[in-house]
C-alpha positions in Angstrom: 0.0 0.0 0.0 1.4 3.4 -1.0 1.1 6.3 1.4 2.7 9.7 2.1 4.1 10.4 5.6 4.9 13.9 6.7 7.0 15.0 9.7 8.3 18.4 10.9 11.1 19.8 12.9 11.6 23.2 14.5 14.7 25.1 15.4 15.8 26.4 18.8 14.5 29.9 18.1 10.9 28.6 17.8 9.3 29.8 21.1 8.3 26.3 22.2 11.8 25.0 21.6 13.3 28.0 23.4 11.2 27.1 26.4 12.2 23.4 26.3 15.8 24.4 26.1 15.6 26.8 29.1 13.7 24.2 31.2 16.3 21.5 30.5 19.1 23.9 31.3 17.4 24.4 34.7 17.3 20.6 35.1 20.9 20.2 34.2 22.1 22.8 36.7 20.1 21.1 39.4 21.6 17.7 38.6 25.0 19.1 38.4 24.8 20.2 42.0 22.4 17.5 43.4 21.8 14.3 41.4 18.7 13.5 43.5 16.9 16.7 42.5 13.2 16.3 41.8 12.5 18.9 39.1 9.6 20.1 37.0 10.3 23.7 36.4 8.8 24.9 33.1 8.5 28.2 31.4 6.4 30.2 28.9 7.5 33.1 26.7 5.9 36.0 24.9 7.4 39.2 23.6 10.1 40.3 26.2 8.6 38.3 29.1 9.6 34.9 30.3 7.4 33.1 32.9 9.2 30.5 35.0 7.0 28.2 37.1 6.8 24.7 38.6 8.2 22.6 41.3 11.7 21.9 42.6 12.9 19.8 45.5 16.6 20.0 45.5 19.7 21.0 47.5 21.0 22.9 44.4 21.1 26.7 44.3 19.7 27.6 40.9 20.0 31.0 39.4 16.9 30.8 37.2 17.3 34.4 35.9 20.9 33.9 34.8 20.4 30.5 33.2 17.4 31.8 31.2 19.2 35.0 30.2 22.3 32.9 29.0 20.1 30.6 26.9 18.2 33.6 25.3 21.5 35.3 24.5 22.9 32.1 23.1 19.9 31.8 20.8 20.3 35.3 19.5 18.1 37.6 21.4 19.7 41.1 21.8 17.0 42.5 24.1 16.6 42.0 27.9 13.7 39.9 29.2 11.6 40.5 32.2 11.6 37.1 34.1 8.6 36.3 36.3 9.0 33.3 38.6 6.7 31.1 40.6 8.6 28.1 41.8 7.7 25.9 44.8 8.6 22.5 46.2 7.3 19.2 44.9 4.2 18.2 46.7 5.1 16.2 49.8 2.4 13.7 48.9 4.2 13.0 45.6 7.7 13.1 47.1 6.9 10.4 49.7 5.5 8.2 47.0 8.5 8.5 44.7 11.5 8.7 46.9 11.8 5.4 48.7 14.5 2.7 49.0 14.0 2.3 45.3 12.9 5.2 43.1 9.3 4.6 42.1 7.2 6.1 39.3 6.6 9.8 39.7 3.2 9.7 38.1 0.8 7.4 36.3 0.8 7.4 32.5 1.3 5.6 29.2 4.6 5.8 27.3 5.6 4.5 23.8 8.9 3.7 22.2 9.4 3.0 18.5 12.1 1.8 16.1 12.3 0.9 12.4 15.1 -0.3 10.2 14.3 2.0 7.3 17.2 4.3 8.3 20.6 3.9 9.9 19.2 5.9 12.9 16.4 3.3 13.3 14.0 6.1 13.0 11.3 7.0 10.4 12.9 8.7 7.3 10.7 11.9 7.3 11.6 13.0 10.9 15.3 12.1 10.3 15.4 14.4 7.2 13.4 17.2 8.9 15.8 17.3 11.9 18.8 17.3 9.5 17.5 20.3 7.7 17.1 22.2 11.0 20.6 21.2 12.2 22.0 22.3 8.8 20.1 25.6 9.1 21.4 26.2 12.6 24.9 25.7 11.4 24.3 28.1 8.4 22.6 30.9 10.3 25.3 31.0 12.9 27.7 32.2 10.2 25.2 34.4 8.3 24.3 38.0 9.2 20.7 38.1 8.0 19.2 34.9 9.3 17.7 34.2 12.8 17.1 31.3 15.1 13.4 30.7 14.4 12.8 28.2 11.7 10.7 25.1 10.7 11.1 22.2 8.3 8.6 19.7 6.9 9.3 16.6 4.9 6.9 14.4 3.0 8.0 10.9 1.9 6.1 8.5 -0.4 6.2 5.0 1.0 5.3 1.6 -0.5 4.5 -0.4 2.6 7.4 0.3 5.0 9.9 1.2 2.2 10.6 4.8 1.3 10.1 5.4 -2.5 10.6 9.2 -2.9 11.0 12.4 -0.9 8.1 14.2 -2.6 8.0 17.6 -0.7 10.4 19.6 1.4 9.2 22.8 3.1 11.6 25.1 5.0 10.6 28.4 6.6 13.3 30.6 8.2 13.4 33.9 9.9 15.5 36.7 8.3 16.2 40.4 8.4 14.5 43.0 6.2 17.9 43.4 4.3 17.3 40.2 2.3 14.6 39.7 -0.4 12.5 36.6 -0.7 14.5 35.6 -3.7 17.8 35.9 -1.8 16.3 33.9 1.1 15.3 31.1 -1.3 18.7 31.0 -3.0 20.6 31.0 0.2 18.5 28.3 1.9 18.4 26.1 -1.2 22.2 26.3 -1.6 23.3 26.2 2.0 20.6 24.1 3.7 18.4 22.0 1.5 20.8 20.8 -1.1 23.5 19.7 1.3 21.0 17.6 3.2 19.2 16.1 0.2 22.6 15.2 -1.4 22.7 12.2 1.0 19.3 11.0 -0.3 19.8 11.4 -4.1 18.2 8.1 -4.9 14.9 9.4 -3.3 15.0 12.9 -4.9 14.5 14.2 -8.4 13.6 17.6 -10.0 10.5 15.9 -11.3 9.2 14.3 -8.1 10.6 16.4 -5.3 9.0 19.8 -4.7 10.9 22.3 -2.6 9.1 25.2 -0.9 11.1 27.9 0.9 9.3 30.6 3.0 5.9 30.2 1.3 4.5 33.1 3.4 6.9 35.3 1.5 8.3 37.1 4.5 9.4 36.0 8.0 11.1 39.0 9.7 9.2 39.0 13.1 10.6 35.9 14.9 10.7 34.0 18.1 8.7 35.3 21.1 7.8 38.5 19.2 6.0 36.6 16.5 4.4 33.8 18.6 4.1 32.6 22.2 5.7 29.4 23.4 5.8 27.0 26.4 7.4 23.8 27.4 6.1 20.5 26.0 4.1 21.6 22.9 6.3 19.8 20.4 6.0 16.1 21.5 5.6 14.8 18.0 8.7 16.7 16.9 10.5 15.3 19.9 9.7 11.7 19.2 8.8 10.0 15.9 7.3 12.6 13.7 3.8 11.2 13.9 4.8 7.6 12.9 5.1 5.9 16.2 2.6 6.8 18.9 3.4 9.0 21.9 2.1 9.2 25.4 0.4 12.2 26.9 3.4 13.7 28.7 6.2 15.8 27.4 9.9 15.3 28.3 11.6 18.7 28.9 11.9 20.0 32.4 11.4 16.6 34.1 14.0 14.6 35.9 14.2 10.8 35.5 11.7 9.8 38.2 9.1 11.3 35.9 8.3 8.3 33.8 6.8 10.5 31.0 10.5 11.0 30.2 12.5 8.0 31.5 9.8 5.4 30.6 9.6 6.8 27.0 13.4 6.7 26.8 13.5 3.1 27.9 10.7 2.0 25.6 12.7 3.5 22.7 15.8 1.7 24.0 14.0 -1.7 24.0 12.3 -1.2 20.6 15.6 -0.1 19.0 17.5 -3.1 20.5 14.9 -5.5 19.1 15.2 -4.0 15.6 18.9 -3.5 15.7 19.4 -7.1 16.7 17.4 -8.3 13.7 14.4 -9.6 15.6 12.0 -7.3 13.8 11.9 -4.7 11.0 9.6 -2.4 13.1 8.7 -2.4 16.7 6.6 -0.3 19.1 6.6 -0.7 22.9 3.8 0.5 25.1 4.4 0.7 28.9 2.3 2.1 31.7 3.0 3.1 35.3 1.2 4.1 38.5 2.4 6.7 40.9 4.5 5.3 43.7 4.8 1.8 42.1 8.2 0.3 41.4 7.1 -1.8 38.5 5.1 -1.1 35.3 1.4 -1.7 35.4 1.4 -3.1 31.8 3.7 -3.8 28.9 2.8 -4.4 25.2 5.1 -5.2 22.3 3.9 -4.8 18.7 6.1 -5.7 15.7 3.4 -5.2 13.0 4.0 -8.7 11.6 7.7 -7.9 10.9 9.1 -10.1 13.7 11.6 -12.8 12.7 10.7 -15.0 15.7 7.4 -15.6 17.4 5.7 -13.1 19.6 6.2 -15.4 22.5 10.0 -15.4 21.9 10.0 -11.6 21.5 8.3 -11.2 24.9 10.7 -13.8 26.5 13.7 -11.9 25.1 12.5 -8.6 26.5 11.8 -10.2 29.9 15.3 -11.7 30.1 17.2 -8.6 28.9 15.3 -5.6 30.1 13.8 -4.3 33.4 11.2 -1.5 33.1 11.3 -0.6 36.8 12.0 3.2 37.2 14.9 2.4 39.6 16.6 0.2 37.0 15.9 2.6 34.1 17.7 5.4 36.0 20.6 3.1 36.8 21.0 1.3 33.5 20.7 4.5 31.4 22.6 6.6 33.9 20.0 9.3 34.0 21.0 11.4 37.0 23.6 13.4 34.9 23.2 16.9 33.4 22.6 15.6 29.8 19.2 17.1 29.1 19.7 20.5 27.6 21.1 18.9 24.4 18.0 16.8 24.0 15.7 19.8 23.8 16.1 20.4 20.1 16.4 18.1 17.0 14.6 15.2 18.7 15.3 12.9 21.6 15.8 9.8 19.5 18.0 8.6 16.7 21.1 10.4 18.2 24.0 8.2 19.2 25.2 10.5 22.0 22.3 9.5 24.3 22.5 6.3 26.4 19.0 5.1 25.4 20.3 4.8 21.8 23.0 2.3 22.6 22.6 -1.2 21.2 23.6 -4.2 23.3 24.0 -7.9 22.6 20.9 -9.6 23.7 20.8 -12.9 25.6 18.7 -15.4 23.7 18.0 -19.0 24.4 19.5 -21.4 21.8 16.9 -22.9 19.5 
């Protein structure tokens, strides 16, 4: 069956991604000083105001104003921001349920992990290309005078079953100064962003079949928080699988590892990727659920969409023998009490080898 699958990515100057980055910078600073920090400090942004709010139970001394100001400057804002804070401690009712001899789940919820062998990253092709476009744009705009941090990409791929047949549409919108015309923007982005990325996918692109759209609105000079509002956790499809694999209801950024919205989703991806990378299936999705204060999942479901190379029973046995979904083990096995989170906030949490949940291990399997 033929189908077109579309995924998007957004750059760090998009207000939602700016907020994700600031929130994870707060988390990293807390973990740098106190690995047992319980954090969920979020933010929202509009014009020259940044609202910082949430819960933090930590021994760390966190300068929220300075961390936020540093990130905003790093992104490219030249103006000063008014920072309004409302940060309290984690509810003692939640804290006593989570912090025990073993770390227990910080909330109830359902998380998903996904992997496919259609790309070397074990990710769906549309989201891989969309993220690569934004990474390439970020590299380009840092060296250019007339381009800013707010940008989006969107990639549509024609599939036959699970096999990519063609990249049929690429859309890139980037913020820029009044000094460059629409024609100049198109020429610069085509030459310095789109073509370098698509060169790696020549067999899927052609002048006849691949349509490229650059700044279809014609003008994008008001950018970031002055063009749109933003807040943490509004880009969970961008953060995960681009709409191919399912996602749970919770976002990742701002949350430490006891929050299973984050760590459970990371571990589900870890397991799904390992099953695919070890040749046990071409495609895999894991669903796991938790209850607050419990040290084990409340359910686990493994779906290979008929692509498994061994029986469903064997897949389930291999997972049981090689993986432990308890929050305490997830934190230990993936070493999640380190300040590694700011770098996750943009360009996706999955398909990037620098993260521990992306490592592939040799699985123990019973001999047939």
